[in-house]
KOLLO-967127 format. One line per field, with one value per residue: residue number from 1; x, y, z of N, C-alpha, C in turn. Coordinates in Angstrom, 2 decimals. Layout:
<recs>
resi <- [NUM | ...]
n.X <- [X | ...]
n.Y <- [Y | ...]
n.Z <- [Z | ...]
ca.X <- [X | ...]
ca.Y <- [Y | ...]
ca.Z <- [Z | ...]
c.X <- [X | ...]
c.Y <- [Y | ...]
c.Z <- [Z | ...]
</recs>
This chain:
<recs>
resi <- [1 | 2 | 3 | 4 | 5 | 6 | 7 | 8 | 9 | 10 | 11 | 12 | 13 | 14 | 15 | 16 | 17 | 18 | 19 | 20 | 21 | 22 | 23 | 24 | 25 | 26 | 27 | 28 | 29 | 30 | 31 | 32 | 33 | 34 | 35 | 36 | 37 | 38 | 39 | 40 | 41 | 42 | 43 | 44 | 45 | 46 | 47 | 48 | 49 | 50 | 51 | 52 | 53 | 54 | 55 | 56 | 57 | 58 | 59 | 60 | 61 | 62 | 63 | 64 | 65 | 66 | 67 | 68 | 69 | 70 | 71 | 72 | 73 | 74 | 75 | 76 | 77 | 78 | 79 | 80 | 81 | 82 | 83]
n.X <- [74.81 | 77.45 | 77.47 | 80.07 | 82.74 | 81.10 | 80.06 | 80.03 | 81.71 | 84.58 | 87.12 | 89.19 | 92.52 | 94.43 | 94.33 | 95.54 | 98.52 | 100.83 | 102.60 | 104.24 | 106.86 | 107.60 | 109.37 | 110.50 | 113.02 | 114.65 | 116.55 | 118.63 | 116.87 | 114.52 | 113.46 | 112.25 | 114.35 | 114.38 | 112.12 | 112.23 | 111.10 | 109.74 | 109.08 | 107.21 | 106.96 | 104.70 | 103.99 | 103.76 | 106.16 | 106.94 | 106.97 | 106.03 | 103.80 | 103.11 | 102.69 | 103.29 | 106.16 | 107.35 | 108.81 | 111.23 | 113.49 | 116.50 | 118.50 | 118.54 | 117.51 | 114.24 | 112.53 | 111.99 | 108.99 | 106.27 | 103.83 | 101.65 | 100.47 | 102.17 | 104.40 | 104.31 | 103.80 | 105.90 | 108.01 | 107.39 | 108.07 | 109.58 | 112.74 | 112.84 | 112.67 | 110.36 | 109.84]
n.Y <- [119.74 | 120.57 | 123.43 | 125.02 | 123.65 | 121.92 | 119.60 | 116.80 | 117.18 | 116.64 | 114.52 | 112.21 | 112.17 | 109.17 | 107.15 | 106.13 | 104.74 | 104.34 | 105.32 | 106.95 | 107.84 | 108.32 | 108.47 | 109.48 | 109.13 | 110.29 | 110.41 | 112.45 | 112.53 | 112.33 | 110.22 | 107.73 | 105.96 | 105.17 | 104.29 | 105.07 | 104.02 | 104.75 | 103.69 | 104.41 | 103.67 | 104.47 | 102.95 | 101.29 | 98.68 | 98.98 | 97.68 | 97.46 | 96.84 | 93.64 | 93.49 | 95.99 | 95.70 | 93.59 | 92.88 | 92.98 | 90.99 | 91.94 | 90.23 | 87.66 | 85.91 | 86.35 | 83.48 | 83.77 | 83.34 | 83.47 | 83.03 | 84.92 | 83.81 | 81.54 | 82.69 | 84.28 | 81.98 | 81.10 | 82.56 | 83.39 | 83.43 | 82.17 | 82.50 | 83.25 | 85.52 | 87.00 | 87.62]
n.Z <- [93.79 | 97.20 | 99.52 | 100.24 | 101.66 | 103.08 | 105.25 | 104.35 | 101.91 | 103.14 | 102.79 | 104.24 | 104.08 | 104.27 | 107.00 | 108.62 | 110.62 | 109.13 | 107.12 | 103.62 | 101.28 | 97.95 | 95.50 | 92.65 | 90.19 | 87.05 | 83.64 | 82.24 | 79.87 | 80.23 | 80.84 | 82.98 | 85.25 | 87.97 | 90.76 | 93.79 | 97.01 | 100.63 | 103.44 | 106.58 | 109.59 | 112.63 | 114.37 | 117.91 | 117.53 | 115.15 | 112.80 | 109.40 | 107.12 | 105.76 | 103.39 | 102.12 | 101.69 | 100.27 | 97.41 | 94.32 | 94.14 | 92.97 | 92.96 | 92.32 | 88.90 | 86.84 | 85.40 | 82.39 | 80.47 | 78.02 | 78.99 | 81.64 | 84.13 | 84.28 | 84.47 | 87.18 | 89.14 | 88.31 | 89.15 | 92.24 | 95.68 | 98.46 | 98.52 | 95.41 | 92.20 | 92.71 | 96.12]
ca.X <- [76.36 | 76.85 | 77.97 | 81.70 | 83.10 | 80.00 | 80.93 | 79.92 | 82.66 | 85.75 | 87.59 | 90.33 | 93.46 | 94.94 | 93.15 | 96.36 | 99.92 | 101.67 | 103.00 | 105.22 | 106.85 | 107.64 | 110.92 | 110.74 | 114.21 | 114.74 | 117.61 | 118.94 | 115.91 | 113.26 | 113.36 | 112.45 | 115.10 | 113.90 | 111.23 | 112.24 | 109.67 | 110.25 | 108.13 | 107.57 | 105.72 | 103.71 | 103.74 | 104.79 | 106.41 | 107.69 | 106.65 | 105.30 | 102.37 | 103.97 | 101.99 | 104.04 | 107.49 | 107.24 | 108.78 | 111.56 | 114.79 | 117.31 | 119.86 | 117.75 | 117.14 | 113.84 | 112.40 | 111.44 | 107.58 | 105.05 | 102.46 | 101.84 | 100.25 | 103.11 | 105.67 | 104.02 | 104.24 | 107.22 | 109.04 | 107.40 | 108.10 | 110.90 | 114.34 | 112.44 | 112.87 | 109.41 | 109.78]
ca.Y <- [120.19 | 120.96 | 124.34 | 124.91 | 123.70 | 121.51 | 118.45 | 115.79 | 117.04 | 116.50 | 113.36 | 111.75 | 111.08 | 108.63 | 107.07 | 104.67 | 104.72 | 103.95 | 105.97 | 106.23 | 108.66 | 107.99 | 109.74 | 109.25 | 109.20 | 110.36 | 110.51 | 113.62 | 112.65 | 112.37 | 108.48 | 107.16 | 105.41 | 104.68 | 104.67 | 104.87 | 104.27 | 104.99 | 103.52 | 104.36 | 103.32 | 105.00 | 101.67 | 100.58 | 97.80 | 99.56 | 96.89 | 97.45 | 95.76 | 92.67 | 93.74 | 97.25 | 95.36 | 92.73 | 93.74 | 92.00 | 90.41 | 92.37 | 89.33 | 86.46 | 86.02 | 85.95 | 83.04 | 84.03 | 83.12 | 84.39 | 82.95 | 85.82 | 83.16 | 80.72 | 83.91 | 84.52 | 80.73 | 80.68 | 83.59 | 84.03 | 83.02 | 82.34 | 82.54 | 83.47 | 87.02 | 88.17 | 86.70]
ca.Z <- [94.11 | 97.94 | 99.59 | 100.13 | 103.31 | 103.38 | 106.39 | 103.98 | 101.13 | 103.66 | 102.66 | 104.84 | 102.65 | 105.29 | 108.51 | 109.55 | 110.88 | 108.38 | 105.30 | 102.62 | 100.67 | 96.52 | 94.81 | 91.52 | 89.17 | 85.96 | 82.97 | 81.76 | 78.65 | 81.10 | 80.81 | 84.24 | 85.64 | 89.54 | 91.52 | 95.49 | 98.48 | 102.01 | 104.19 | 107.93 | 110.63 | 114.32 | 115.51 | 118.90 | 117.57 | 114.28 | 112.00 | 108.17 | 106.78 | 105.06 | 101.84 | 101.54 | 101.47 | 99.39 | 95.89 | 93.63 | 94.86 | 92.28 | 93.21 | 91.17 | 87.89 | 87.00 | 84.66 | 81.30 | 80.75 | 77.15 | 79.97 | 82.67 | 85.09 | 84.42 | 85.24 | 88.61 | 89.51 | 88.52 | 90.12 | 93.01 | 96.62 | 98.79 | 97.01 | 93.70 | 91.97 | 93.51 | 97.49]
c.X <- [76.42 | 77.60 | 79.43 | 81.86 | 82.43 | 80.72 | 81.19 | 81.20 | 84.17 | 86.04 | 88.31 | 91.16 | 94.03 | 94.46 | 93.98 | 97.78 | 101.11 | 102.00 | 104.37 | 105.20 | 107.71 | 108.55 | 111.04 | 112.38 | 113.96 | 116.06 | 117.53 | 117.57 | 115.03 | 112.90 | 113.57 | 113.65 | 114.79 | 113.41 | 111.83 | 110.92 | 110.24 | 108.93 | 108.20 | 106.04 | 105.60 | 103.85 | 104.20 | 106.35 | 107.69 | 107.72 | 105.77 | 104.61 | 103.51 | 104.02 | 102.90 | 105.35 | 108.05 | 107.23 | 109.47 | 112.68 | 115.88 | 118.79 | 119.39 | 117.34 | 115.82 | 113.44 | 111.83 | 109.77 | 106.59 | 103.98 | 102.15 | 101.33 | 101.25 | 104.59 | 105.64 | 104.16 | 105.47 | 108.36 | 108.08 | 107.09 | 109.64 | 112.17 | 113.95 | 112.70 | 111.84 | 108.87 | 108.11]
c.Y <- [120.82 | 122.29 | 124.52 | 124.93 | 122.61 | 120.02 | 117.30 | 115.73 | 116.40 | 115.18 | 112.96 | 110.85 | 110.29 | 108.56 | 105.70 | 105.58 | 104.75 | 105.05 | 105.75 | 107.73 | 107.75 | 109.40 | 109.01 | 109.70 | 109.41 | 110.62 | 112.25 | 113.96 | 112.80 | 111.02 | 108.40 | 105.95 | 104.41 | 105.26 | 103.89 | 104.87 | 104.41 | 104.79 | 104.01 | 104.15 | 104.17 | 103.97 | 101.79 | 100.28 | 98.15 | 99.04 | 98.11 | 96.56 | 94.69 | 93.45 | 95.26 | 96.67 | 94.70 | 93.63 | 92.48 | 91.89 | 90.68 | 90.64 | 87.60 | 87.02 | 85.55 | 84.40 | 83.49 | 83.52 | 83.77 | 84.28 | 84.04 | 84.52 | 82.16 | 81.80 | 83.97 | 83.29 | 80.86 | 81.83 | 84.24 | 83.09 | 83.20 | 82.04 | 82.74 | 84.84 | 87.81 | 87.51 | 86.71]
c.Z <- [95.64 | 97.78 | 99.86 | 101.17 | 103.69 | 104.21 | 104.94 | 102.10 | 101.87 | 103.75 | 103.48 | 103.79 | 103.46 | 106.78 | 108.41 | 109.88 | 110.40 | 106.98 | 104.56 | 101.80 | 98.90 | 95.85 | 93.71 | 90.71 | 88.43 | 85.18 | 82.68 | 80.73 | 79.28 | 81.53 | 82.66 | 84.53 | 87.10 | 90.36 | 93.46 | 95.91 | 99.32 | 102.78 | 106.05 | 108.67 | 111.87 | 114.95 | 116.44 | 118.21 | 115.94 | 112.65 | 111.02 | 107.60 | 105.90 | 103.39 | 100.93 | 101.28 | 100.85 | 97.79 | 95.30 | 94.46 | 93.03 | 92.13 | 92.85 | 90.01 | 87.71 | 85.54 | 83.74 | 80.92 | 79.22 | 78.22 | 81.17 | 83.92 | 85.72 | 85.31 | 86.37 | 89.41 | 89.82 | 88.86 | 91.40 | 94.46 | 97.35 | 97.87 | 95.42 | 93.45 | 93.04 | 95.41 | 97.97]
</recs>
């Protein structure tokens, strides 16, 4: 085991100019209700990586399927539940 404060023990938490904050919300019983993610970018263009902002479109109903692969295939893409 290395000495306290040795250089080899230092790890960098983030090596990017994009940051995020996650805020979990629960009801009075402690059950999860919502998880909000806030993204920020220090890029000159202010853009966030596309894989950070893709999510679920709550205005589109998902097509239900017992098969996970079929569910993803039917619900992923433009105009679908998971754009």
